N, C-alpha and C positions, 0 to 999 in steps of 0.2 A: 454278634448283633444281627438281627433280622428286621425286615420292614414289612409291615402289613399296610395295605392301602384300601380305603373305602372311597368310592367315587360317586358323586352326584346323589348324596343323601338329600332327599327333598322333603320340605315341610312348608306349611303356611303359618304365618304369624302376623302379629300386630306391631310392626316395628317401623319407625320413621321419625323424621324430625318435626313434622307437623301433626297436630291433633287429628286432622282429616286423614292423613296417611295412616295413623295408628288405628283409626276406626274401622278401616276395611282390611280384609286379609290380603297379604302379599305373599308371593312365592319366593322361597329361598332355596339355595343348594349349598351343600358342603362337601368338599373333598378333604379327607384327613389321612395323614401319613403317621404311622405309629412305629417307632423304633424301640425294640426291646430285645433282651436276651431270651431267645426261644429255643435254646438247645435242648432243654428237657422235652419239649413238645415234639421236636424232630425225631427223637428216639422212642418216646412213649406213645405217641399218637393219641394222647388223652387231652380233652378240652380243658381240664383243670391245670394243665401245664402251659397254657398259652393265654393270650388276651382274647376273650370272646368278643369278636367284632360286632356281634349283634347287641351286646351291652353298650358298646361305644356308640353305635347308631341310635340306640334307644335313648341314651343320655342326650345326644344332640337334638333329636326330635322333641323330647320332653321339654328341654329348656327353650328351644326355638318356638314351640307352639304354645307354651304356657305363660312365659314372661313377656313383658313389653319393654323394648329398649328404643331410645331415640337414635342411637348410632350402631352401625354394624360392628364397629370396633369394640364397643361395650358388650354386645351380644357374643362375639367370638371370644372375647376375654373370659366371659362367664362360662362358656362351654369348656374352654381350656382349664380354667380353675377347677371345675367339677371333675374333669377327666384326670387331672393330676391327683386329686384326692382319692378317686376310685382306683387308679392304676399308678401308684407312686414311683414305680421302677421304670416306667416307660417315658419316652420323649414323644411329644405330639407336635405336628405342624398342621394347621388348619387353613383352608381357604373358604371363606364364607362369601357367597354371591347373592346379591339382591337382584332378582330378575326384573327386567324392564323398569328401571328406576324412574319414578315420575319427576318431571321438572328438569330433565337433562336435555340440553340441545343435542341434536344428532341422533336421538333415539338409540342409545347404547343397549346392547343385549343384556348387560348386567353391570353392576358396580360391585367391587370385591375388596376384601381385605385378607391379607395373609399374616398369620401370627404363629409363633412357636413357643413351647415351654422352654425354659432355660435349663 
């Protein structure tokens, strides 16, 4: 088993619990960990034998920037569902961060959710 990691994938999207929040673009970041058997890639040095992490990032950005969700839990779940369909033999863990969440006392840098495929 091997682990691939993508850190701080950034996109802008229309996500939030209020209509006003969904009207304006907000910035989000994703860290994703991918566990899979990559022994073939280790010896072949061939992209077809691994998980192309650019496809993973593309999936995350496409979903995050095109769909609208009220909750980051829903958005992260949607990303994981699509990744599981695209890469059925891999296990994913995602951390999705909403930067500078509005309406939070203390001005946190972000609000986040972590989820994993089973």
